[in-house]
C-alpha positions as CSV (number, residue, x, y, z in Angstrom):
1,M,0.0,0.0,0.0
2,E,1.1,3.5,-0.6
3,L,1.5,5.6,2.5
4,V,2.6,8.7,0.5
5,R,1.5,9.4,-3.0
6,F,2.4,12.8,-4.2
7,D,1.8,12.4,-7.9
8,D,0.7,15.0,-10.5
9,G,1.3,12.9,-13.6
10,E,4.7,14.6,-14.2
11,N,6.5,14.4,-10.9
12,S,5.9,12.0,-8.0
13,V,7.2,11.0,-4.6
14,I,5.8,7.7,-3.4
15,V,6.4,5.9,-0.1
16,E,5.1,2.3,-0.6
17,V,4.8,-0.1,2.3
18,V,6.0,-3.4,0.8
19,A,6.0,-5.9,3.7
20,P,6.1,-6.2,7.5
21,G,9.6,-5.7,8.6
22,P,11.7,-6.9,11.6
23,F,11.2,-5.7,15.1
24,G,7.6,-4.4,14.6
25,T,8.4,-2.2,11.6
26,L,7.0,-1.8,8.1
27,E,9.4,-2.3,5.2
28,A,9.0,0.5,2.7
29,R,10.4,1.8,-0.6
30,I,10.7,5.5,-1.5
31,T,10.5,6.4,-5.2
32,A,11.0,9.9,-6.6
33,T,10.3,10.4,-10.3
34,S,10.3,13.2,-12.8
35,V,11.2,13.6,-16.5
36,F,14.7,14.5,-15.4
37,A,15.4,12.1,-12.5
38,H,14.3,8.7,-11.2
39,G,15.5,7.2,-8.0
40,H,14.4,4.8,-5.3
41,L,15.5,3.7,-1.9
42,D,14.7,0.2,-0.8
43,D,14.9,-1.4,2.6
44,V,13.5,1.6,4.4
45,Y,12.1,0.6,7.8
46,L,9.2,2.6,9.3
47,F,8.7,2.4,13.1
48,E,5.4,3.4,14.8
49,E,7.1,6.7,15.8
50,D,7.7,7.4,12.0
51,L,3.9,7.0,11.4
52,D,3.3,9.4,14.4
53,E,5.7,11.8,12.9
54,W,4.0,11.5,9.5
55,A,0.7,12.5,11.1
56,A,2.4,15.6,12.5
57,V,3.8,16.4,9.0
58,L,0.3,16.1,7.5
59,D,-1.0,18.5,10.2
60,A,1.8,21.0,9.4
61,L,1.2,20.8,5.6
62,S,-2.5,21.1,6.0
63,A,-1.9,24.4,7.9
64,G,0.4,25.6,5.1
65,R,3.7,25.1,7.0
66,P,6.8,23.2,5.8
67,A,7.6,20.0,7.5
68,A,10.3,17.4,7.7
69,W,10.0,13.6,8.1
70,M,12.5,11.1,9.4
71,E,15.3,13.6,10.0
72,Q,16.8,11.6,12.9
73,G,19.5,10.4,10.6
74,R,19.0,6.6,10.6
75,G,17.8,6.5,7.0
76,P,16.3,8.6,4.2
77,Q,14.8,12.0,5.0
78,M,12.0,13.9,3.4
79,R,11.2,17.6,3.5
80,V,8.0,19.1,2.1
81,V,7.4,22.8,1.6
82,P,4.0,23.9,0.5
83,V,3.9,26.4,-2.3
84,E,1.1,28.2,-4.2
85,F,1.1,28.5,-8.0
86,G,-1.4,29.8,-10.5
87,D,-3.1,28.0,-13.3
88,P,-6.1,29.0,-15.5
89,T,-8.5,27.8,-12.8
90,G,-6.9,30.0,-10.1
91,P,-4.4,29.4,-7.3
92,R,-3.5,25.8,-6.5
93,I,-1.5,24.1,-3.8
94,A,1.7,22.2,-4.6
95,A,4.8,21.2,-2.7
96,E,8.5,21.1,-3.1
97,A,9.2,17.6,-1.9
98,T,12.9,16.8,-1.2
99,V,14.0,13.2,-0.7
100,K,17.5,12.7,0.7
101,D,19.5,9.5,1.0
102,A,21.2,10.7,4.2
103,V,23.1,7.5,4.9
104,D,24.5,5.8,1.7
105,S,24.7,8.0,-1.4
106,L,24.1,11.4,0.2
107,T,22.1,12.2,-2.9
108,S,18.9,14.3,-2.8
109,V,16.3,15.3,-5.3
110,T,13.7,18.0,-5.1
111,L,10.5,17.9,-7.1
112,L,7.6,20.2,-7.4
113,V,4.4,18.2,-7.2
114,R,0.9,19.7,-7.6
115,F,-1.6,18.4,-5.1
116,R,-5.2,17.3,-5.8
117,D,-7.9,19.1,-3.8
118,D,-8.5,16.1,-1.6
119,W,-4.9,15.2,-0.9
120,I,-4.9,15.7,2.8
121,E,-7.9,13.5,3.5
122,D,-6.5,10.9,1.1
123,H,-3.2,10.9,3.0
124,R,-4.9,10.7,6.4
125,D,-6.7,7.6,5.2
126,R,-3.5,6.1,3.9
127,L,-1.9,6.7,7.3
128,E,-4.7,4.9,9.1
129,L,-4.3,1.9,6.7
130,A,-0.5,1.8,7.4
131,R,-1.2,1.9,11.1
132,K,-3.4,-1.2,10.7
133,L,-0.5,-3.0,8.9
134,M,2.0,-2.3,11.7
135,P,3.0,-5.7,13.2
136,D,3.0,-6.2,16.9
137,R,6.5,-5.9,18.4
């Protein structure tokens, strides 16, 4: 299941839960894709605290504030900064999403991803599904 799906058809950042992991974690894969770049990080392990932190990130983003996820340094990091942009239908919300491999390659990519109108509700639902998948410790 996809915990995070920022995808506007051109750029995307996806965090996919692929299996239960060891020690009460969820194994995940992070993929960042654009016309210019494509990268993925496998063997990412999400703890229950990471899901709690993701809930706080969603709260910050829904209030229009930037937020960071998994910055404690044990694996990849993500920073999301909301931005407004104009299109023919009026102002829209997007985000500059930066994914950084802070452990191995030290590489990062920043993508501008336009959000759908219902993105926050969708991501809160995804978070609840991920919580249900969390194995007992």
